[in-house]
N, C-alpha and C positions, 0 to 999 in steps of 0.2 A: 641269608647270608652266611658265610662259613662262619667258623670260630677263627680264632688268631692264638698264634702262638709267637712269643716273643723270642728276639735272641741279638746278641751284641755283634756290632758291624753294618756293612753295607750290604744290599742284596748281593746275592753271589760268592758271602763268605762263606769259609767253612762250615761255620755255625748254621747257616742259610742250608746248607746241603743236608745236614743233621735234621732239618725241620723237615725237609722235601722226603727223606728216608725214611724218618719215623712217623711223621703224622701228616702224609700226603693230600689228607682229607682239610685241612686246616690252612688260614691264609698267615703268611709271614709277615712279622711285624718287624722290622729292623729298630734298633736303637742303639743310642751313641754309649752306654755304659752298661755294665754289668749291674749297677744301682739301678739303671733305667728299666732294664728287662726286669726285674724284682718290680719296680714299682707299676709297670704295666698290668702286671695280674693283680697286684695288691687292690689299683684302682678299679679294677674291671674293663681295662681296654685292652687286656687279652686274658685266654682262659688258662694259659700253660706257660711255661719260660724254658727255656733250653740254655743250658748253662755247662761249659766245658771245665772239666775240674782237672785233668790229667792227661798228659800226651807221652808215649812209650819213648819219645825221645827227649825230651825236656823236662819231664816231671810235672809236677802240679802246676795249677794256673794260679798265679798270684793274685792273692785277694779273696779267692773265692769261699776258702776255708773260712776266713773270718765273717763275709757275708752270709753264709747257709744258716747259722744259727740264728742271726740277727733278721733275716727274712721274714718270719712269719710264714711261710711257704712247706709245703711237704713234698717228698722225692715219691712222684709215680712212677717214674720208670728210667732205666738207665738206656743209652744208646753208643752204639760207638762206630766211628767215621775213617774210613782209611783214608790218609792225605794222601792225595793223586795230586801232583804239579802239574801243569800245563805251560807250555809257554804259547804266548799269544799276542797277536798285533793287528793292526788295522787290515781287513782284507786287501790282497794283491800283493802286502808287503813280504819278500825273501828274506830268510834269516839273515843272510849277508848284509843286509840293509841296516839290521840293526846295532846299533853302536852299546845303547844301555838297557836295562829291563828292570824296572821295578817292580818291587814284593817287599811285604811284611819282612821283616829282619830276620824271624824264624827261618822263612823259607829260602831266602839265598843261600844260606850254607849247604843246605838240602840237595841245592840243584849246583854246587861249586863245580862238579867234573864235566857238566852237560856245557855250562858256562865258559870253562876253560877252554872247553875243546873247540869253540867257536870265537872266543877271543871276546867274549862279550861282557860288559863291568855292570856289577849291580849296583842299583842305588836302594836304599832302605824306604818304604813309605810306610805310613802309619796302618795301612790296612789294603790287602792284597785285592780284595774287590773293589774299595774306592779307587785303587791304582786302575783298574781297568776301565770305571767310570769317566777319570781323569781322560784317559787315552781316548775313548772315543769321543770326548768333549775336544780335545785339539786336536785331534787328529795328524798326530805326531808321526811320521814315515819311520824316522828312527828309533821309535821307543818300543819295546815291546813289555810284557808283565807277565807275572808268573802268577797262576790263581787256579781255580778250578773251573772245569769244563763249565760250570752252571754260569761263572762269570761270565764268561765267551759267549754263552749263548744269550745271556742278558742283556750285554751290549753289544753286541752285534760283532764281536771280534773273530779273526780266524786262527786258529790252533794251527801253530808250526810243527808241534811236537808235544807227544802226551807221556806222562809217565815218566819224568825225567828225574825224579828225586833218586838220590846216590843209596837210600836204605830202603828195604821194601817191607819192612814190618810197622813203619809211620803210622800211628794210629792216636787219635782223640779221643777219650769216654767223656761222654756228657749225662748229665742229669737232667732228666724232664721234671721239672717241678709245676705243684698248684697250689691251692689254697686249702683242699682238704685232702686228707690220707685215704686210702681205701686199705683196711685191713682184712678185707672178706677174699681178694683174689690169692688164686694160687698158681704159679706158673709151671709151665711145662717142664722147663730145667731147674727148676728149684726158684727158692725164694735169696732177697738179699736186706740185709737190715743195716742201716746206716744210723750214727749217734754219734754226738758229743758228750765229752765226760771232764770233771777236773777231779783228781786224789785229793783225798785228805791228807793233809800234812803230818801226815806217820813217817816212820821209816819203813822203808820197802813197799809202801803202799801202791806203788804201779805193779810190782811184782805179782802183789798178793792179789790185787784188780784182776790181773791176767789170766792168774791161775783157776778161776772158774771155767773160762773156755776151754782149757787145756783138759782138765778132768773132765768135761763132758762133751769132750769130742765135738768142739765146735770150731771150725775154721776160720780163722781171721783173715782176711784177704789184705785188708790194709791198717795198717795204724801210724798217723803221725803227731808231730806235737806242736804247737805255735803260740805262742805268748799271747796274753790278752789284758788289757787294762793297762797298759805300758809298763808292767811289771815283770821283774825277770825271775820271778817265785811264781807267778800265778799263771800256772801252764795247762792248756786245754789241749785233749788229744781228741781226733777224728778217727773214727774206725770204721770200716765196713765188715761185716760179717755173714757168711753163708746160715741161711735157716731165716724162719719166721718167729716172733716173739712168742705164738701161741706155741710153738715145737718146746716138750718138757726138756729138752737140754738147753735149749737158748734161753728158757724160761728160766732154769736154776743157775747158768752163769750170768743173766743180767742181774737176777736177785743178789748173787755173789760181788758182783760188779758195784751194785747199788750200796754195799753195805761199805765198801771204802772209797765212795766219792761224796763229794758236796753237791756237785752238779752230774746231772744225768739227763739228757734229752734226746728222745729218740727224732731223727731227722727224717725218716722215710722206710718203709719197708714195701717191695717193689719185685716183680720178677727178675729172674737172673737172667741175662743176655746170654744167648748158646756162643756168641761170639767169643764171651769169654774163653773158651776151650781151645 
């Protein structure tokens, strides 16, 4: 029996596509929420979790940065999925027959030009893959769906048009997480280290904490802040850097960071995906 990788959403979701692309040998396990995805790994129902963290069009995925430090899991890989939107309907239905299309609220604006061209109204749906499943169940000839090609394949729908998104750069970054870290790997395209930290309550603490990365030539590709514990003063930072904690430069930078922080936790050390370039 193949190992399982958990994701949020229905079969055919873009997170499912990420699982197929990154771990084709594993069986996908759909979950209702991000919390359920994490719980599936923690309880042993799945070996890995596929979690979206950011999108080039819409920024970071809500709640993920809060969930990661509390998850007890560690990042073992990253994956990038180009969000291609397809228009689909029941087999035999022509695009002129459609009066409405359903999709996740994030997808509808991305296909605004195409929908306007054909005079089709969009209807927000909780999950695009779920909308595809609903269409297959109801057999409505006036309804279409915007979703992935994978969703059309799973639910037996006919693709009327592919790649109808307005922007060609729309990409989602995912983190693949498991119970145990693997610090021995070295990626052909370099390594990434992800961590969270809280700075000490002293003047210019963040400025001083970041100084070690600059002086040691460590590239920080991401730095975001968010409140923790319902406090306006307790701010936690989430960061991605290029390199491995065993690299001398990274080691020195993290040691300097540790001096100015009350909390420092490494969430993962993993190969750098070449699609970053």
